TINUTOR-507988 format. One record per atom (N, C-alpha, C): residue in one letter; z negated, x, y negated. Coordinates in steps of 0.001 Angstrom, whole numbers, padded with zeros to 6 digits, always signed. Atoms other than C-alpha are relative to their C-alpha. Example, Ala and Ser with C-alpha at 12.3 -4.5 7.8 and 13.67 -1.06 7.14 Angstrom:
2
a+000000+000890+001190
a-007800+012300+004500
a+000000+000900-001200
s+000060-000820+001190
s-007140+013670+001060
s-000730-000770-001090
END
This chain:
267
m+000355+001249-000658
m+004491-010898-032645
m+000664-000085+001378
p-000589+000127-001339
p+005120-011862-028995
p+001397-000596-000042
r-001365+000510-000075
r+008733-012543-028049
r+000090-001288+000806
w+000063+001254-000739
w+007652-015477-025914
w-001452-000493-000033
t+001337+000578+000010
t+004674-017805-025644
t-000234-000774+001297
q+000324+000796-001174
q+002892-019876-023012
q+000884-001239+000107
d-000826+001213-000006
d+005030-022846-024041
d+001389+000239+000575
d-001321-000315-000555
d+008153-021037-022789
d+000006+000024+001522
l+000118-000125-001451
l+006876-021029-019207
l+000098-001359+000698
p-000233+001274-000706
p+007781-023693-016605
p-001232-000449+000800
w+001263+000310-000671
w+004196-024761-015833
w+000119-001152+000993
t-000110+001173-000880
t+005266-028062-014268
t+000683+000327+001321
d-000659-000398-001250
d+007196-026144-011584
d-000966+000655+000984
f+000973-000687-000860
f+003978-024741-010097
f+000005-000587+001411
t-000081+000402-001408
t+004209-024845-006293
t-001048+000773+000789
p+001106-000744-000627
p+000848-023887-004735
p+000290+000463+001418
s-000276-000387-001386
s+002229-023752-001189
s+000778+001307+000086
r-000801-001226-000006
r+004388-020777-002203
r-000756+001203-000585
l+000819-001079+000552
l+001513-018676-003560
l-000944+000530+001071
s+000875-000596-001008
s-000265-016256-001239
s-001365+000306-000621
p+001343-000328+000508
p-004041-015689-001570
p-000093+001418-000553
g+000044-001375+000470
g-003475-011957-001968
g+000565+000157-001398
l-000586-000069+001335
l-001208-012383-004969
l-000925-000603-001040
l+000914+000624+000942
l-003707-014702-006603
l-001165+000933-000326
k+001068-000972+000256
k-006427-012062-006217
k+000454+001066-000987
l-000534-001004+000918
l-004214-009526-007965
l+000183-000568-001399
v-000191+000653+001297
v-003389-011982-010747
v-001331-000133-000733
k+001316+000170+000621
k-007060-012706-011382
k-000524+001319-000559
a+000451-001309+000471
a-007869-009002-011660
a+000827+000473-001189
a-000883-000446+001086
a-004851-008269-013867
a-000297-000736-001294
a+000299+000785+001201
a-005787-011057-016274
a-001142+000632-000790
l+001169-000577+000669
l-009083-009331-017039
l+000343+001292-000722
t-000323-001278+000626
t-007675-005876-017731
t+000959-000185-001176
e-000929+000254+001101
e-004859-007254-019900
e-000725-000584-001212
y+000684+000688+001098
y-007167-009451-021958
y-000993+000910-000711
n+000955-000957+000564
n-009404-006446-022640
n+000654+000947-001000
a-000786-000936+000819
a-006765-004877-024913
a-000629+000308-001346
a+000565-000235+001329
a-008805-005216-028107
a-000777+001308-000061
r+000777-001244-000007
r-011060-002338-027092
r+000910+001218-000020
y-000942-001122-000004
y-008155-000034-026325
y+000730+000104-001344
s-000670+000011+001298
s-006466-001095-029540
s-000879+000643-001065
q+000915-000600+000961
q-009562-000172-031555
q-000052+001512+000173
y+000013-001437-000281
y-009697+003206-029861
y+001268+000671-000531
l-001258-000604+000433
l-006010+003898-030547
l+000129-000006-001524
r-000092+000047+001461
r-006246+002771-034168
r-000932+001019-000645
n+000854-001078+000498
n-009136+005200-034652
n+000693+001350+000137
v-000674-001276-000250
v-007157+008050-033112
v+001158+000212-000963
f-001192-000096+000852
f-004057+007284-035199
f-000244-000614-001382
a+000390+000654+001257
a-005922+006132-038329
a+000854+000434-001185
s-000798-000497+001131
s-003784+008283-040621
s+001459-000421+000074
d-001395+000416-000202
d-000537+006807-039254
d+000069-001518-000114
h+000090+001439+000257
h-000460+003367-040854
h+001093-000773+000727
g-001105+000701-000662
g+002951+002409-039480
g-000228-000150+001486
f+000242+000060-001438
f+001975+003247-035921
f-001166-000938+000311
c+001124+000920-000193
c-001314+001352-036292
c+000468-001457-000031
l-000554+001355+000024
l+000697-001759-037159
l+000670-000323+001337
l-000631+000197-001307
l+002679-001308-033952
l-001056-000187+001095
i+001091+000151-000966
i-000562-000922-032000
i-000600-001398-000085
a+000527+001355+000172
a-001805-004212-033476
a+000911-001020+000686
d-000939+000893-000685
d+001355-005937-032228
d-000123+000148+001514
w+000192-000264-001428
w+000866-004294-028831
w-001219-000751+000520
q+001226+000690-000405
q-002660-005708-028675
q+000242-001497+000176
v-000265+001446-000073
v-001443-009252-029374
v+000765-000337+001278
e-000788+000274-001206
e+001100-009061-026561
e-000831+000207+001266
e+000845-000240-001171
e-001396-007574-024107
e-000993-001145+000203
e+000958+001101-000112
e-003949-010261-024873
e+000697-001286+000446
q-000743+001167-000480
q-001261-012902-024389
q+000222+000098+001504
h-000159-000171-001446
h-000579-011454-020946
h-001256-000456+000733
g+001250+000373-000636
g-004241-011823-020074
g-000258-001493-000049
a+000228+001433+000148
a-004445-015361-021417
a+000911-000810+000919
v-000953+000707-000865
v-001324-016460-019524
v-000396+000139+001469
l+000416-000217-001385
l-002483-014894-016272
l-001303-000739+000306
g+001235+000746-000183
g-005925-016408-016766
g+000249-001491+000142
r-000361+001419-000117
r-004418-019849-017312
r+000622-000281+001358
y-000629+000191-001312
y-002310-019413-014195
y-001054+000024+001110
a+001052-000092-001011
a-005372-018379-012166
a-000800-001299+000062
e+000736+001271+000027
e-007182-021534-013275
e+000843-001146+000541
l-000896+001018-000554
l-004140-023630-012395
l+000031+000098+001528
a-000081-000204-001448
a-003962-022098-008918
a-001346-000205+000686
d+001349+000148-000543
d-007740-022193-008410
d-000843-000752-001020
p+000707+000809+001006
p-009334-025082-010356
p-001477+000355-000152
g+001399-000395+000110
g-012801-023674-009643
g-000214+001318-000722
y+000082-001308+000649
y-012009-020400-011393
y-000190-000177-001505
d+000281+000059+001440
d-013425-019919-014909
d+000362+001350-000608
f-000484-001271+000530
f-011434-017235-016680
f-000900+000531-001104
a+000825-000454+001121
a-013577-017105-019830
a-001318+000580+000491
r+001270-000494-000530
r-016816-016702-017885
r+000201+001313+000758
t-000272-001217-000765
t-015270-014092-015583
t+000300+001166-000923
f-000305-001079+000935
f-013938-012109-018525
f-001265+000515-000681
r+001263-000448+000597
r-017386-012038-020118
r-000743+000943+000941
q+000656-000865-000977
q-018795-010565-016918
q+000685+001360+000056
f-000761-001248-000060
f-016031-007965-016811
f-000217+000843-001257
s+000109-000758+001247
s-016223-006968-020485
s-001423+000490-000259
d+001386-000466+000127
d-020018-006726-020351
d-000273+001183+000924
g+000269-001033-000995
g-019890-004491-017283
g+000886+001217-000082
y-000919-001134+000120
y-016902-002283-018118
y+000219+000275-001481
v-000037-000312+001430
v-017273-000649-021523
v+000557+001398-000193
i-000541-001318+000322
i-015215+002183-022934
i-000432+000381-001414
p+000383-000419+001364
p-016266+004265-025970
p+001199-000110-000940
v-001111+000174+000940
v-014137+003260-028936
v-000282+000630-001359
e+000344-000564+001301
e-016012+004774-031882
e+000261+001503+000000
v-000406-001404-000011
v-014079+008030-031877
v+001002+000223-001126
s-001014-000323+001002
s-011810+009817-034314
s+001057+000938+000564
r-000938-000923-000641
r-010002+012078-031866
r+000231-000437+001448
s-000341+000406-001357
s-008221+011425-028593
s-000794+000776+001048
v+000674-000667-001115
v-010099+012180-025393
v+000979+000911+000739
r-001008-000859-000639
r-006817+013801-024295
r+000181+001309-000745
g-000054-001255+000726
g-007238+016520-026917
g+001035+000070-001096
s-001043+000009+001034
s-004214+015671-029056
s+000656-001370-000021
c-000724+001268+000100
c-002130+012757-030265
c+001113-000067+001044
s-001052-000015-001019
s+000709+013828-027978
s-000574-000294+001376
g+000640+000252-001279
g-001643+013883-025024
g-000383-001459+000162
e+000369+001412-000058
e-002889+010401-025871
e+001219-000875+000269
l-001202+000812-000169
l+000627+008994-026115
l+000624+000203+001367
l-000481-000236-001363
l+001650+010636-022864
l-000824-000811+000994
a+000857+000789-000879
a-001338+009027-021169
a+000342-001482-000091
r-000378+001411+000159
r-000314+005660-022613
r+001326-000275+000699
c-001258+000172-000730
c+003184+006160-021205
c-000260-000149+001498
i+000338+000096-001423
i+001631+006677-017768
i-000546-001390+000306
v+000572+001339-000194
v-000353+003454-018143
v+001089-001061-000005
e-001041+001017+000112
e+002668+001440-019244
e+001016+000111+001147
t-000824-000156-001202
t+004691+002902-016378
t-000621-000791+001146
g+000690+000706-001076
g+002074+001574-013994
g+000050-001505-000142
t+000010+001455+000176
t+001912-001880-015539
t+001402-000596+000120
s-001351+000552-000096
s+005663-002347-015873
s+000464-000042+001451
s-000394-000003-001406
s+006183-001347-012251
s-000805-001041+000777
f+000851+000966-000691
f+003245-003503-011092
f+000535-001422-000154
y-000487+001370+000206
y+004605-006680-012668
y+001410-000191+000546
s-001311+000092-000649
s+008109-005906-011468
s-000174-000228+001496
v+000288+000170-001419
v+006681-005608-007967
v-000470-001422+000287
l+000480+001369-000194
l+004822-008915-008307
l+001143-000999-000111
a-001130+000916+000172
a+007956-010649-009577
a+000923+000037+001207
d-000875-000137-001173
d+009991-009296-006655
d-000645-000539+001265
s+000708+000396-001216
s+007314-010206-004113
s-000358-001473+000042
c+000540+001351+000128
c+006497-013692-005342
c+001078-001063+000212
d-000888+001147-000180
d+008097-016953-004212
d-000409-001183-000870
e+000474+001109+000831
e+006040-019165-006534
e+000699+000103-001359
p-000888-000130+001166
p+008379-019959-009477
p-000695+000284-001332
v+000675-000225+001282
v+005842-020017-012323
v-000502+001445-000089
l+000497-001378+000010
l+004189-016736-011382
l+001150+000995-000064
k-001166-000892+000023
k+007579-015145-010792
k+000521+000161-001429
e-000491-000050+001381
e+008663-016042-014329
e-001000+000716-000907
i+001025-000687+000790
i+005356-014892-015828
i+000111+001509+000186
c-000050-001433-000288
c+005593-011521-014109
c+001286+000640-000504
r-001268-000520+000515
r+009235-011094-015049
r-000098+000256-001503
r+000130-000146+001449
r+008404-011624-018714
r-000983+001120-000364
i+000980-001044+000303
i+005330-009394-018670
i+000573+001376+000312
a-000613-001288-000341
a+007245-006600-016909
a+000916+000472-001128
g-000863-000364+001119
g+009785-006683-019735
g-000784+000481-001203
d+000860-000430+001101
d+007042-006463-022340
d-000566+001385+000259
e+000636-001279-000311
e+005382-003573-020553
e+001000+001156-000076
y-000999-001057+000135
y+008623-001629-020400
y+000262+000309-001474
r-000146-000242+001443
r+009049-002110-024160
r-001191+000778-000539
h+001183-000748+000426
h+005487-000863-024599
h+000119+001475+000412
y-000259-001375-000422
y+006405+002221-022595
y+000928+000693-001004
r-000929-000582+000969
r+009306+002810-024980
r-000693+000247-001349
l+000752-000171+001250
l+006970+002316-027964
l-000796+001302+000027
f+000821-001195-000079
f+004606+005024-026786
f+000839+001255+000257
l-000878-001147-000212
l+007445+007278-025612
l+000611+000461-001315
d-000538-000366+001316
d+009010+007160-029076
d-001064+000707-000836
g+001089-000655+000724
g+005627+008000-030575
g-000287+001386+000548
l+000235-001296-000633
l+005154+010824-028081
l+001017+001025-000481
r-001038-000946+000415
r+008461+012404-029019
r-000204+000419-001458
r+000242-000322+001409
r+007538+012240-032704
r-001180+000969-000133
y+001183-000850+000107
y+004094+013779-032229
y+000157+001315+000755
q-000211-001237-000759
q+005267+016323-029675
q+000647+001067-000876
a-000617-000961+000919
a+007328+017928-032424
a-001052+000705-000853
l+001089-000590+000777
l+004010+018578-034209
l-000995+000741+000892
d+001024-000581-000878
d+001609+019271-031324
d+000542+001093+000909
r-000664-000976-000869
r+004066+021174-029138
r-000845+000329+001245
l+000726-000210-001251
l+002122+020672-025927
l+000911+000704+000998
s-000774-000692-001017
s+003260+023038-023211
s+000250-000930+001181
l-000284+000798-001189
l+004746+021685-020009
l-001235-000083+000893
l+001205-000009-000828
l+001591+022710-018162
l-001035-000970-000548
a+000961+000917+000623
a-000571+020800-020642
a+000423-001451+000217
r-000487+001374-000216
r+001630+017722-020307
r-000198-000423+001455
l+000219+000303-001417
l+001481+017908-016514
l-001470-000302+000269
k+001428+000208-000198
k-002304+018143-016677
k-000420-001384-000478
v+000320+001331+000519
v-002577+015038-018852
v+000499-001082+000947
a-000593+001018-000874
a-000250+013094-016575
a-000762-000114+001314
v+000708+000022-001284
v-002036+014087-013362
v-001380-000623-000162
l+001333+000560+000224
l-005463+013296-014799
l+000051-001503-000228
r-000074+001444+000273
r-004325+009892-016040
r+000372-000775+001252
v-000324+000669-001261
v-002767+008995-012692
v-001249-000098+000871
r+001228+000015-000806
r-006030+009942-010977
r-000987-001041-000514
e+000930+000963+000576
e-007927+007685-013352
e+000285-001432+000449
s-000273+001340-000523
s-006235+004695-011732
s-000999-000388+001074
d+001045+000266-000999
d-009010+005039-009141
d-001380-000110-000632
d+001309+000141+000633
d-011764+004685-011741
d-000472-001445+000084
d+000644+001305-000140
d-013884+001591-012297
d+000819-001181-000503
e-000606+001144+000674
e-011502-000530-014361
e+000615-001009+000967
l-000657+000934-000911
l-009261-002048-011691
l-000941-000474+001101
a+000928+000375-001066
a-011937-001975-009016
a-001010-001023-000489
f+000994+000932+000536
f-014477-003715-011242
f+000651-001331-000364
a-000718+001246+000288
a-011876-006249-012397
a+000216-000795+001281
y-000180+000675-001297
y-011096-007027-008750
y-001312-000636+000443
h+001314+000509-000385
h-014817-007441-008082
h-000364-001259-000793
c+000386+001133+000847
c-015486-009750-011044
c+000863-001225+000275
a-000941+001108-000163
a-012398-011854-010374
a-000089-000674+001354
n-000141+000522-001361
n-012721-012283-006633
n-001280-000043+000826
e+001226+000006-000797
e-016227-011550-005380
e-001219+000272-000873
p+001061-000285+000976
p-018678-011784-008290
p-001414-000082+000563
e+001339+000135-000573
e-021618-012705-006056
e-000354+001154+000939
t+000220-001139-000897
t-021221-009577-003904
t-000359+001238-000819
p+000319-001228+000735
p-022859-006303-005039
p+001237+000872-000178
y-001180-000809+000297
y-020260-004098-006716
y-000093+001358+000671
e-000100-001306-000650
e-019152-001043-004767
e+001391+000548-000284
l-001270-000541+000472
l-016435+001122-006305
l+000968+000299+001136
r-000912-000423-001065
r-015000+002592-003109
r+000577-001192+000749
r-000466+001162-000760
r-014805-000710-001258
r+000979-000843-000815
c-000877+000817+000843
c-013267-002589-004187
c+001323+000699-000280
n-001238-000762+000188
n-010764+000198-004827
n+000910-000126+001213
r-000795+000077-001222
r-009648+000093-001216
r+000572-001409+000181
a-000473+001381-000141
a-009399-003712-001199
a+001142-000275-000970
y-001058+000197+000992
y-007355-003736-004400
y+001258+000768+000401
g-001149-000821-000358
g-005123-000883-003245
g+000761-000546+001186
a-000671+000545-001178
a-004423-002502+000111
a+000887-001174-000370
l-000806+001145+000434
l-003175-005629-001657
l+001167+000429-000880
a-001022-000343+000992
a-001275-004048-004541
a+001065+000932+000564
y-000974-000992-000450
y+000348-001017-002910
y+000819-000478+001185
g-000769+000550-001107
g+001410-003037+000092
g+001244-000756-000436
l-001152+000741+000522
l+003890-004856-002152
l+001126+000924-000476
y-001000-000924+000545
y+005690-001745-003385
y+001060+000346+001042
r-001093-000527-000797
r+009060-000712-002026
r+000437+001333-000623
f-000316-001347+000474
f+010582+002727-002384
f+000680-000016-001367
h-000715-000002+001282
h+012860+001751-005273
h-000946-000246-001169
h+000991+000175+001066
h+009822+000586-007279
h-000667+001338-000315
t+000654-001288+000173
t+008121+003928-006719
t+000940+001007-000665
e-000980-000938+000549
e+011286+005860-007523
e+000184-000221-001501
k-000167+000281+001433
k+011696+004110-010879
k-001235+000422-000778
a+001235-000380+000684
a+008037+004657-011782
a-000085+001511-000167
v+000033-001456+000083
v+008264+008369-010986
v+000997+000492-001051
a-000994-000394+001004
a+011420+008649-013114
a-000537-000217-001415
m+000581+000268+001316
m+009576+007067-016054
m-001068+001023-000344
v+001026-001016+000227
v+006673+009475-015655
v+000648+001342-000317
f-000692-001268+000240
f+009030+012447-015465
f+000611+000022-001406
k-000603+000044+001334
k+010827+011325-018610
k-001057+000228-001071
a+001064-000162+000988
a+007522+011097-020500
a-000513+001435-000037
i+000467-001382-000059
i+006445+014557-019320
i+001014+000945-000627
g-001054-000867+000501
g+009799+016009-020354
g+000774+000676+001104
l-000750-000506-001145
l+011212+016636-016888
l+001192-000911+000279
a-001175+000796-000333
a+014542+015438-015548
a-000412-001199+000864
p+000421+001177-000760
p+013969+011845-014374
p+000792-000216+001279
q-000825+000082-001202
q+016752+012154-011803
q+000289+001419+000467
g-000221-001347-000506
g+016971+015212-009607
g-000823+000248+001246
r+000661-000312-001261
r+015585+016972-006579
r-001520-000116-000109
l+001449+000044+000160
l+012047+017336-007950
l-000496-001433-000129
s+000375+001397+000155
s+011893+013702-008997
s+000089-000747+001323
r-000172+000650-001310
r+013198+012613-005602
r-001138+000384+000941
w+001095-000445-000852
w+010594+014733-003807
w-001301-000690-000408
a+001220+000644+000490
a+007811+013327-006025
a-000024-001479+000365
s-000076+001416-000363
s+009023+009786-005292
s-000394-000205+001457
f+000359+000112-001422
f+008761+010331-001539
f-001496+000250+000190
w+001427-000292-000119
w+005311+011857-001946
w-000837-001194-000472
a+000743+001151+000533
a+004098+008950-004118
a+000118-001204+000927
w-000212+001110-000928
w+005605+006453-001684
w-000898+000134+001223
r+000880-000222-001152
r+003685+008024+001199
r-001458-000282-000358
q+001372+000252+000420
q+000446+007916-000783
q-000269-001494-000142
m+000161+001443+000131
m+000968+004242-001606
m-000064-000676+001371
s+000009+000569-001338
s+001703+003472+002014
s-001344+000198+000680
k+001329-000253-000547
k-001571+005089+003019
k-001041-000933-000608
r+000936+000908+000647
r-003450+003060+000434
r+000179-001434+000496
a-000267+001356-000466
a-001773-000109+001623
a-000548-000230+001410
a+000470+000133-001383
a-002858+000594+005192
a-001515+000000+000086
a+001459-000049-000002
a-006503+001001+004193
a-000567-001417+000014
v+000662+001317-000025
v-008915-001857+004759
v-001085+000002-001057
g+001004+000082+001037
g-011314-003131+002148
g-001404+000178+000533
END
């Protein structure tokens, strides 16, 4: 069960003058992807169907993810009274569909699947940490602080599972690197771009490249080097590489440069 609820948040402290339009756009998009957790949960429970204990943990993960989406959606409606979260989510979930009726991971193994989930949770935990650090609006700051903590715990959940399954699958370092690189590249797929479109410009024809650039310019512009460095360390730990060291430091600088380029792009 969630460690906190909507009732724990200081809703009456909402200060609209301290919220930037760019942050609100990111919040609206994030609400949709978080609230879509049921589909990912179904997929994971199919992949790990023989692991009853882990499936119970996945069910708890789903509840927390959906709470994130509901809280962010409520905040978006508070900040923009004309915004309809339920209607927007229907548009998003109808237009972005992932195959869930599977019995085997698309990553080729259970270890590969859990490594990919670690990459995802690295991205979300760093994203909400960045939002919390960048935001002056007290309610959103508290929401993001709490969600970032949840996402880091989710990273630990999947990392623990990865270590357990890695003892069975014994993926080589090269195989683990391949999974990680492919999953990082997938951050440019339709999910975030389409969520940004549905949340912020639903009347405009959807265009993947344009929406990706618009989202990236807003999100990556908020990152600072220490955020990138921590994210790279988490990815290295999941792969099985030293999270602190020369290679990790080099990768952090490279990732920071790539984010800076994305932030400089125009939508």
